[in-house]
LOSENU-90835 format. One record per residue: residue number from 1; residue in one letter; chain; x, y, z of N, C-alpha, C, CB in turn. Coordinates in nm, 4 decimals. Glycine has a CB too. Example, Ala and Ser with C-alpha at 12.3 -4.5 7.8 and 13.67 -1.06 7.14 Angstrom:
% LOSENU-90835
{1; A; A; {1.3190; -0.5690; 0.7800}; {1.2300; -0.4500; 0.7800}; {1.3200; -0.3300; 0.7800}; {1.1308; -0.4473; 0.9046}}
{2; S; A; {1.2850; -0.2250; 0.7080}; {1.3670; -0.1060; 0.7140}; {1.2900; 0.0030; 0.7870}; {1.4084; -0.0598; 0.5725}}
***
This chain:
% LOSENU-90835
{1; X; A; {1.8788; 0.1715; -3.0967}; {1.8480; 0.1073; -3.2235}; {1.8473; 0.2162; -3.3298}; {1.7108; 0.0305; -3.2182}}
{2; X; A; {1.9275; 0.1979; -3.4329}; {1.9346; 0.2994; -3.5371}; {1.8017; 0.3067; -3.6116}; {2.0501; 0.2694; -3.6349}}
{3; X; A; {1.7617; 0.4279; -3.6432}; {1.6370; 0.4474; -3.7157}; {1.5158; 0.4656; -3.6257}; {1.6138; 0.3322; -3.8061}}
{4; X; A; {1.5344; 0.4520; -3.4967}; {1.4226; 0.4720; -3.4044}; {1.4540; 0.5934; -3.3188}; {1.3974; 0.3451; -3.3156}}
{5; X; A; {1.3779; 0.6983; -3.3428}; {1.3960; 0.8204; -3.2662}; {1.3065; 0.8218; -3.1438}; {1.3683; 0.9420; -3.3527}}
{6; X; A; {1.3131; 0.9317; -3.0697}; {1.2333; 0.9401; -2.9474}; {1.0828; 0.9315; -2.9721}; {1.2643; 1.0683; -2.8761}}
{7; X; A; {1.0367; 0.9865; -3.0838}; {0.8932; 0.9845; -3.1132}; {0.8434; 0.8415; -3.1324}; {0.8628; 1.0683; -3.2385}}
{8; X; A; {0.9162; 0.7630; -3.2109}; {0.8757; 0.6244; -3.2349}; {0.8935; 0.5397; -3.1090}; {0.9565; 0.5642; -3.3510}}
{9; X; A; {0.9986; 0.5673; -3.0327}; {1.0197; 0.4933; -2.9077}; {0.9024; 0.5164; -2.8123}; {1.1530; 0.5361; -2.8405}}
{10; X; A; {0.8574; 0.6409; -2.8018}; {0.7414; 0.6710; -2.7172}; {0.6154; 0.6047; -2.7715}; {0.7206; 0.8227; -2.7066}}
{11; X; A; {0.6017; 0.6027; -2.9037}; {0.4852; 0.5365; -2.9639}; {0.4859; 0.3876; -2.9311}; {0.4834; 0.5574; -3.1173}}
{12; X; A; {0.6037; 0.3271; -2.9328}; {0.6134; 0.1844; -2.9009}; {0.5758; 0.1589; -2.7555}; {0.7555; 0.1324; -2.9287}}
{13; X; A; {0.6223; 0.2448; -2.6655}; {0.5889; 0.2284; -2.5236}; {0.4425; 0.2619; -2.4956}; {0.6794; 0.3167; -2.4376}}
{14; X; A; {0.3831; 0.3458; -2.5804}; {0.2403; 0.3748; -2.5657}; {0.1568; 0.2597; -2.6196}; {0.2037; 0.5056; -2.6381}}
{15; X; A; {0.2114; 0.1891; -2.7176}; {0.1387; 0.0780; -2.7789}; {0.1340; -0.0459; -2.6922}; {0.2004; 0.0435; -2.9102}}
{16; X; A; {0.2370; -0.0680; -2.6119}; {0.2438; -0.1848; -2.5231}; {0.3105; -0.1436; -2.3926}; {0.3217; -0.3027; -2.5904}}
{17; X; A; {0.2688; -0.2018; -2.2804}; {0.3429; -0.1764; -2.1560}; {0.4883; -0.2216; -2.1729}; {0.2761; -0.2504; -2.0352}}
{18; X; A; {0.5789; -0.1594; -2.1005}; {0.7222; -0.1851; -2.1174}; {0.7569; -0.3331; -2.1063}; {0.8012; -0.1071; -2.0146}}
{19; X; A; {0.7027; -0.4019; -2.0062}; {0.7350; -0.5437; -1.9881}; {0.6798; -0.6276; -2.1038}; {0.6787; -0.5947; -1.8539}}
{20; X; A; {0.5588; -0.5953; -2.1495}; {0.4989; -0.6690; -2.2612}; {0.5790; -0.6453; -2.3893}; {0.3512; -0.6267; -2.2816}}
{21; X; A; {0.6266; -0.5231; -2.4072}; {0.7092; -0.4917; -2.5234}; {0.8396; -0.5707; -2.5180}; {0.7382; -0.3402; -2.5304}}
{22; X; A; {0.9039; -0.5721; -2.4025}; {1.0284; -0.6481; -2.3869}; {1.0037; -0.7969; -2.4107}; {1.0883; -0.6258; -2.2463}}
{23; X; A; {0.8932; -0.8481; -2.3592}; {0.8603; -0.9898; -2.3772}; {0.8366; -1.0210; -2.5251}; {0.7356; -1.0275; -2.2940}}
{24; X; A; {0.7708; -0.9301; -2.5964}; {0.7467; -0.9497; -2.7394}; {0.8786; -0.9551; -2.8162}; {0.6574; -0.8371; -2.7950}}
{25; X; A; {0.9737; -0.8707; -2.7772}; {1.1047; -0.8704; -2.8436}; {1.1788; -1.0003; -2.8140}; {1.1894; -0.7486; -2.7979}}
{26; X; A; {1.1822; -1.0403; -2.6884}; {1.2535; -1.1626; -2.6492}; {1.1935; -1.2851; -2.7176}; {1.2498; -1.1806; -2.4963}}
{27; X; A; {1.0609; -1.2870; -2.7315}; {0.9923; -1.4009; -2.7941}; {0.9854; -1.3902; -2.9460}; {0.8522; -1.4131; -2.7386}}
{28; X; A; {1.0491; -1.2882; -3.0028}; {1.0469; -1.2641; -3.1476}; {0.9043; -1.2590; -3.2015}; {1.1261; -1.3729; -3.2207}}
{29; X; A; {0.8177; -1.1902; -3.1295}; {0.6766; -1.1787; -3.1662}; {0.6590; -1.0637; -3.2654}; {0.5881; -1.1565; -3.0401}}
{30; X; A; {0.6979; -1.0882; -3.3901}; {0.6935; -0.9865; -3.4943}; {0.5524; -0.9309; -3.5154}; {0.7461; -1.0440; -3.6244}}
{31; X; A; {0.4484; -1.0144; -3.5243}; {0.3133; -0.9593; -3.5437}; {0.2709; -0.8625; -3.4323}; {0.2128; -1.0728; -3.5523}}
{32; X; A; {0.3096; -0.8918; -3.3102}; {0.2727; -0.8030; -3.1996}; {0.3433; -0.6686; -3.2123}; {0.3067; -0.8679; -3.0643}}
{33; X; A; {0.4695; -0.6708; -3.2527}; {0.5426; -0.5452; -3.2704}; {0.4860; -0.4645; -3.3870}; {0.6917; -0.5730; -3.2933}}
{34; X; A; {0.4519; -0.5328; -3.4951}; {0.3969; -0.4645; -3.6120}; {0.2598; -0.4046; -3.5814}; {0.3868; -0.5613; -3.7303}}
{35; X; A; {0.1892; -0.4605; -3.4847}; {0.0561; -0.4088; -3.4502}; {0.0623; -0.2721; -3.3822}; {-0.0160; -0.5073; -3.3595}}
{36; X; A; {0.1796; -0.2305; -3.3390}; {0.1956; -0.0988; -3.2759}; {0.1934; 0.0073; -3.3858}; {0.3291; -0.0907; -3.1923}}
{37; X; A; {0.1077; 0.1091; -3.3723}; {0.1020; 0.2144; -3.4746}; {0.2386; 0.2803; -3.4950}; {-0.0019; 0.3207; -3.4356}}
{38; X; A; {0.2788; 0.2927; -3.6219}; {0.4060; 0.3553; -3.6551}; {0.5215; 0.2581; -3.6692}; {0.4397; 0.4553; -3.5523}}
{39; X; A; {0.4997; 0.1314; -3.6345}; {0.6058; 0.0308; -3.6440}; {0.5749; -0.0609; -3.7617}; {0.6191; -0.0512; -3.5110}}
{40; X; A; {0.6644; -0.0582; -3.8594}; {0.6491; -0.1457; -3.9748}; {0.7334; -0.2711; -3.9591}; {0.6873; -0.0723; -4.1030}}
{41; X; A; {0.7291; -0.3541; -4.0625}; {0.8009; -0.4811; -4.0583}; {0.9517; -0.4614; -4.0409}; {0.7735; -0.5603; -4.1851}}
{42; X; A; {1.0112; -0.3705; -4.1188}; {1.1565; -0.3500; -4.1118}; {1.1995; -0.2962; -3.9752}; {1.2016; -0.2536; -4.2221}}
{43; X; A; {1.1237; -0.2027; -3.9228}; {1.1566; -0.1477; -3.7907}; {1.1465; -0.2559; -3.6845}; {1.0635; -0.0298; -3.7556}}
{44; X; A; {1.0399; -0.3344; -3.6897}; {1.0209; -0.4421; -3.5920}; {1.1349; -0.5435; -3.6009}; {0.8852; -0.5123; -3.6144}}
{45; X; A; {1.1754; -0.5779; -3.7229}; {1.2857; -0.6732; -3.7398}; {1.4161; -0.6159; -3.6841}; {1.3032; -0.7096; -3.8887}}
{46; X; A; {1.4392; -0.4868; -3.7051}; {1.5601; -0.4225; -3.6537}; {1.5602; -0.4245; -3.5004}; {1.5706; -0.2769; -3.7059}}
{47; X; A; {1.4449; -0.3980; -3.4409}; {1.4329; -0.4015; -3.2946}; {1.4628; -0.5419; -3.2440}; {1.2912; -0.3568; -3.2492}}
{48; X; A; {1.4091; -0.6428; -3.3113}; {1.4330; -0.7814; -3.2699}; {1.5815; -0.8160; -3.2745}; {1.3542; -0.8780; -3.3589}}
{49; X; A; {1.6473; -0.7785; -3.3827}; {1.7892; -0.8117; -3.3988}; {1.8750; -0.7393; -3.2946}; {1.8367; -0.7754; -3.5407}}
{50; X; A; {1.8470; -0.6101; -3.2739}; {1.9320; -0.5298; -3.1858}; {1.9043; -0.5495; -3.0369}; {1.9155; -0.3856; -3.2195}}
{51; X; A; {1.7813; -0.5825; -3.0006}; {1.7456; -0.5825; -2.8585}; {1.7109; -0.7183; -2.7987}; {1.6315; -0.4928; -2.8384}}
{52; X; A; {1.7013; -0.8218; -2.8798}; {1.6582; -0.9519; -2.8263}; {1.7474; -0.9996; -2.7120}; {1.6573; -1.0565; -2.9373}}
{53; X; A; {1.8778; -1.0046; -2.7332}; {1.9690; -1.0555; -2.6294}; {1.9759; -0.9653; -2.5058}; {2.1084; -1.0716; -2.6873}}
{54; X; A; {1.9940; -0.8328; -2.5223}; {1.9990; -0.7486; -2.4015}; {1.8698; -0.7552; -2.3188}; {2.0264; -0.6038; -2.4409}}
{55; X; A; {1.7549; -0.7586; -2.3867}; {1.6287; -0.7647; -2.3128}; {1.6080; -0.9009; -2.2477}; {1.5119; -0.7334; -2.4054}}
{56; X; A; {1.6566; -1.0068; -2.3102}; {1.6453; -1.1401; -2.2489}; {1.7226; -1.1428; -2.1174}; {1.6982; -1.2505; -2.3454}}
{57; X; A; {1.8413; -1.0836; -2.1172}; {1.9211; -1.0777; -1.9940}; {1.8510; -0.9930; -1.8881}; {2.0615; -1.0205; -2.0230}}
{58; X; A; {1.7953; -0.8809; -1.9308}; {1.7268; -0.7918; -1.8374}; {1.6035; -0.8586; -1.7767}; {1.6867; -0.6623; -1.9078}}
{59; X; A; {1.5240; -0.9257; -1.8591}; {1.4043; -0.9931; -1.8083}; {1.4396; -1.1080; -1.7147}; {1.3199; -1.0451; -1.9241}}
{60; X; A; {1.5526; -1.1715; -1.7395}; {1.5943; -1.2814; -1.6517}; {1.6294; -1.2298; -1.5122}; {1.7147; -1.3557; -1.7122}}
{61; X; A; {1.6770; -1.1063; -1.5043}; {1.7159; -1.0483; -1.3755}; {1.5998; -0.9828; -1.3016}; {1.8250; -0.9467; -1.3965}}
{62; X; A; {1.5005; -0.9342; -1.3764}; {1.3907; -0.8589; -1.3152}; {1.2775; -0.9516; -1.2748}; {1.3388; -0.7515; -1.4113}}
{63; X; A; {1.2372; -0.9476; -1.1472}; {1.1232; -1.0300; -1.1065}; {0.9959; -0.9791; -1.1720}; {1.1079; -1.0306; -0.9531}}
{64; X; A; {0.9036; -1.0697; -1.1979}; {0.7765; -1.0309; -1.2582}; {0.6965; -0.9498; -1.1572}; {0.6961; -1.1556; -1.3051}}
{65; X; A; {0.6402; -0.8365; -1.2021}; {0.5567; -0.7600; -1.1107}; {0.4431; -0.8459; -1.0571}; {0.5011; -0.6357; -1.1802}}
{66; X; A; {0.4068; -0.8228; -0.9333}; {0.3091; -0.9067; -0.8667}; {0.1725; -0.8976; -0.9317}; {0.2992; -0.8691; -0.7218}}
{67; X; A; {0.1356; -0.7816; -0.9828}; {0.0033; -0.7654; -1.0415}; {-0.0128; -0.8327; -1.1758}; {-0.0275; -0.6219; -1.0556}}
{68; X; A; {0.0929; -0.8856; -1.2344}; {0.0850; -0.9499; -1.3650}; {0.0805; -1.1003; -1.3519}; {0.2023; -0.9090; -1.4515}}
{69; X; A; {0.0439; -1.1650; -1.4599}; {0.0487; -1.3102; -1.4636}; {-0.0535; -1.3760; -1.3735}; {0.1844; -1.3567; -1.4260}}
{70; X; A; {-0.1739; -1.3185; -1.3650}; {-0.2788; -1.3815; -1.2871}; {-0.2687; -1.3558; -1.1386}; {-0.2777; -1.5265; -1.3112}}
{71; X; A; {-0.1862; -1.2614; -1.0992}; {-0.1722; -1.2310; -0.9574}; {-0.2786; -1.1336; -0.9114}; {-0.0344; -1.1749; -0.9286}}
{72; X; A; {-0.2496; -1.0641; -0.8056}; {-0.3428; -0.9681; -0.7486}; {-0.3247; -0.8320; -0.8146}; {-0.3233; -0.9573; -0.5965}}
{73; X; A; {-0.4355; -0.7668; -0.8482}; {-0.4282; -0.6349; -0.9106}; {-0.3608; -0.5343; -0.8175}; {-0.5686; -0.5858; -0.9487}}
{74; X; A; {-0.3849; -0.5458; -0.6878}; {-0.3279; -0.4532; -0.5898}; {-0.1971; -0.5059; -0.5308}; {-0.4283; -0.4271; -0.4780}}
{75; X; A; {-0.1369; -0.6050; -0.5943}; {-0.0171; -0.6681; -0.5396}; {0.0993; -0.5741; -0.5187}; {0.0258; -0.7772; -0.6283}}
{76; X; A; {0.1244; -0.4853; -0.6145}; {0.2364; -0.3922; -0.6009}; {0.2116; -0.2924; -0.4880}; {0.2601; -0.3176; -0.7329}}
{77; X; A; {0.0861; -0.2471; -0.4752}; {0.0522; -0.1554; -0.3662}; {0.0661; -0.2259; -0.2312}; {-0.0915; -0.1008; -0.3838}}
{78; X; A; {0.0243; -0.3507; -0.2268}; {0.0353; -0.4294; -0.1042}; {0.1819; -0.4462; -0.0652}; {-0.0318; -0.5672; -0.1218}}
{79; X; A; {0.2645; -0.4780; -0.1627}; {0.4080; -0.4920; -0.1385}; {0.4647; -0.3628; -0.0799}; {0.4819; -0.5287; -0.2691}}
{80; X; A; {0.4334; -0.2515; -0.1429}; {0.4840; -0.1225; -0.0971}; {0.4363; -0.0913; 0.0445}; {0.4403; -0.0116; -0.1927}}
{81; X; A; {0.3086; -0.1149; 0.0715}; {0.2534; -0.0848; 0.2043}; {0.3228; -0.1664; 0.3126}; {0.1025; -0.1122; 0.2071}}
{82; X; A; {0.3414; -0.2952; 0.2881}; {0.4005; -0.3814; 0.3907}; {0.5498; -0.3551; 0.4094}; {0.3784; -0.5274; 0.3548}}
{83; X; A; {0.6192; -0.3246; 0.3012}; {0.7616; -0.2907; 0.3126}; {0.7760; -0.1595; 0.3901}; {0.8281; -0.2789; 0.1711}}
{84; X; A; {0.6854; -0.0643; 0.3650}; {0.6892; 0.0627; 0.4390}; {0.6585; 0.0438; 0.5868}; {0.5905; 0.1615; 0.3789}}
{85; X; A; {0.5881; -0.0638; 0.6203}; {0.5621; -0.0950; 0.7610}; {0.6818; -0.1633; 0.8271}; {0.4387; -0.1841; 0.7730}}
{86; X; A; {0.7842; -0.1958; 0.7476}; {0.9058; -0.2527; 0.8042}; {0.9277; -0.4004; 0.7777}; {0.9054; -0.2312; 0.9481}}
{87; X; A; {0.8381; -0.4638; 0.7023}; {0.8563; -0.6057; 0.6708}; {0.9576; -0.6208; 0.5576}; {0.7210; -0.6715; 0.6319}}
{88; X; A; {1.0301; -0.7305; 0.5574}; {1.1307; -0.7575; 0.4540}; {1.0605; -0.7924; 0.3224}; {1.2261; -0.8733; 0.4980}}
{89; X; A; {1.1110; -0.7349; 0.2126}; {1.0482; -0.7538; 0.0819}; {1.0396; -0.9011; 0.0436}; {1.1251; -0.6773; -0.0247}}
{90; X; A; {1.1433; -0.9761; 0.0718}; {1.1462; -1.1183; 0.0372}; {1.0303; -1.1927; 0.1039}; {1.2808; -1.1810; 0.0789}}
{91; X; A; {1.0077; -1.1637; 0.2306}; {0.9001; -1.2290; 0.3056}; {0.7641; -1.1834; 0.2535}; {0.9126; -1.1984; 0.4567}}
{92; X; A; {0.7517; -1.0543; 0.2263}; {0.6255; -0.9997; 0.1768}; {0.5898; -1.0622; 0.0420}; {0.6341; -0.8461; 0.1642}}
{93; X; A; {0.6877; -1.0782; -0.0456}; {0.6603; -1.1394; -0.1765}; {0.6072; -1.2818; -0.1606}; {0.7877; -1.1402; -0.2634}}
{94; X; A; {0.6640; -1.3570; -0.0670}; {0.6158; -1.4942; -0.0433}; {0.4712; -1.4937; 0.0051}; {0.7055; -1.5660; 0.0597}}
{95; X; A; {0.4413; -1.4030; 0.0958}; {0.3048; -1.3930; 0.1486}; {0.2084; -1.3536; 0.0368}; {0.2982; -1.2899; 0.2648}}
{96; X; A; {0.2482; -1.2598; -0.0473}; {0.1618; -1.2160; -0.1570}; {0.1364; -1.3308; -0.2544}; {0.2246; -1.0963; -0.2310}}
{97; X; A; {0.2369; -1.4129; -0.2789}; {0.2166; -1.5297; -0.3657}; {0.1119; -1.6232; -0.3063}; {0.3494; -1.6056; -0.3868}}
{98; X; A; {0.1158; -1.6433; -0.1750}; {0.0150; -1.7272; -0.1087}; {-0.1234; -1.6645; -0.1220}; {0.0503; -1.7474; 0.0407}}
{99; X; A; {-0.1308; -1.5336; -0.0995}; {-0.2595; -1.4649; -0.1069}; {-0.3168; -1.4684; -0.2480}; {-0.2451; -1.3206; -0.0602}}
{100; X; A; {-0.2298; -1.4623; -0.3482}; {-0.2758; -1.4640; -0.4871}; {-0.3463; -1.5950; -0.5204}; {-0.1583; -1.4424; -0.5824}}
{101; X; A; {-0.3128; -1.7009; -0.4495}; {-0.3780; -1.8302; -0.4718}; {-0.5132; -1.8374; -0.4014}; {-0.2879; -1.9441; -0.4234}}
{102; X; A; {-0.5297; -1.7598; -0.2942}; {-0.6523; -1.7661; -0.2140}; {-0.7557; -1.6600; -0.2500}; {-0.6179; -1.7529; -0.0694}}
{103; X; A; {-0.7119; -1.5466; -0.3027}; {-0.8025; -1.4350; -0.3275}; {-0.8144; -1.4070; -0.4771}; {-0.7543; -1.3095; -0.2537}}
{104; X; A; {-0.9317; -1.3579; -0.5221}; {-0.9453; -1.3184; -0.6629}; {-0.8620; -1.1932; -0.6914}; {-1.0944; -1.2931; -0.6984}}
{105; X; A; {-0.8226; -1.1722; -0.8174}; {-0.7352; -1.0589; -0.8515}; {-0.7907; -0.9223; -0.8118}; {-0.7089; -1.0593; -0.9986}}
{106; X; A; {-0.9220; -0.9068; -0.8107}; {-0.9816; -0.7753; -0.7838}; {-1.0064; -0.7477; -0.6351}; {-1.1117; -0.7633; -0.8583}}
{107; X; A; {-0.9523; -0.8291; -0.5463}; {-0.9706; -0.8110; -0.4022}; {-0.9202; -0.6729; -0.3596}; {-0.8967; -0.9224; -0.3232}}
{108; X; A; {-0.9999; -0.6000; -0.2789}; {-0.9577; -0.4661; -0.2342}; {-0.8286; -0.4709; -0.1517}; {-1.0692; -0.4008; -0.1515}}
{109; X; A; {-0.7514; -0.3648; -0.1629}; {-0.6223; -0.3550; -0.0943}; {-0.6369; -0.3707; 0.0571}; {-0.5560; -0.2212; -0.1263}}
{110; X; A; {-0.7392; -0.3112; 0.1154}; {-0.7573; -0.3174; 0.2610}; {-0.7709; -0.4618; 0.3081}; {-0.8811; -0.2364; 0.3035}}
{111; X; A; {-0.8497; -0.5391; 0.2338}; {-0.8694; -0.6801; 0.2693}; {-0.7389; -0.7583; 0.2562}; {-0.9782; -0.7434; 0.1804}}
{112; X; A; {-0.6622; -0.7265; 0.1529}; {-0.5342; -0.7943; 0.1322}; {-0.4344; -0.7604; 0.2430}; {-0.4758; -0.7565; -0.0043}}
{113; X; A; {-0.4350; -0.6361; 0.2874}; {-0.3434; -0.5967; 0.3956}; {-0.3764; -0.6743; 0.5222}; {-0.3515; -0.4440; 0.4224}}
{114; X; A; {-0.5061; -0.6823; 0.5560}; {-0.5460; -0.7584; 0.6754}; {-0.5029; -0.9041; 0.6633}; {-0.6988; -0.7500; 0.6968}}
{115; X; A; {-0.5290; -0.9642; 0.5469}; {-0.4936; -1.1052; 0.5266}; {-0.3422; -1.1252; 0.5324}; {-0.5481; -1.1553; 0.3917}}
{116; X; A; {-0.2664; -1.0325; 0.4746}; {-0.1203; -1.0443; 0.4745}; {-0.0648; -1.0328; 0.6160}; {-0.0576; -0.9367; 0.3844}}
{117; X; A; {-0.1161; -0.9391; 0.6928}; {-0.0697; -0.9238; 0.8312}; {-0.1025; -1.0484; 0.9128}; {-0.1333; -0.7992; 0.8963}}
{118; X; A; {-0.2208; -1.1034; 0.8907}; {-0.2596; -1.2265; 0.9598}; {-0.1665; -1.3414; 0.9199}; {-0.4069; -1.2629; 0.9280}}
{119; X; A; {-0.1355; -1.3505; 0.7911}; {-0.0477; -1.4566; 0.7395}; {0.0931; -1.4436; 0.7980}; {-0.0416; -1.4515; 0.5849}}
{120; X; A; {0.1408; -1.3226; 0.8155}; {0.2766; -1.3028; 0.8665}; {0.2868; -1.3281; 1.0163}; {0.3234; -1.1624; 0.8356}}
{121; X; A; {0.1739; -1.3309; 1.0857}; {0.1751; -1.3611; 1.2289}; {0.1917; -1.5099; 1.2549}; {0.0472; -1.3116; 1.2944}}
{122; X; A; {0.1647; -1.5925; 1.1548}; {0.1723; -1.7385; 1.1723}; {0.3136; -1.7830; 1.1988}; {0.1182; -1.8107; 1.0497}}
***
């Protein structure tokens, strides 16, 4: 995006997590972009015009991280642990979705691993 150097780009990523920033651009959430320190109205509008379509395509391809959207806080760690144990990622993601409905988001990782292993034995 013309007019946005590395310093401002880092400020934008510091102001919002990368996925939230991309979502704000795709949703044309101008007030949210302007709320980032160093980003004014014109810069935010330029970002929206230049990046809305590419980010929409990217978000459509990228699965939502497990820890977001009301899921489990330790979901990504759980995914990594179970995949490292040799389970298929596709199966692990399904199990984690089931666990997210049964357990509160702050459930400790150890408890989630036990529950996931039990669920995969069924």
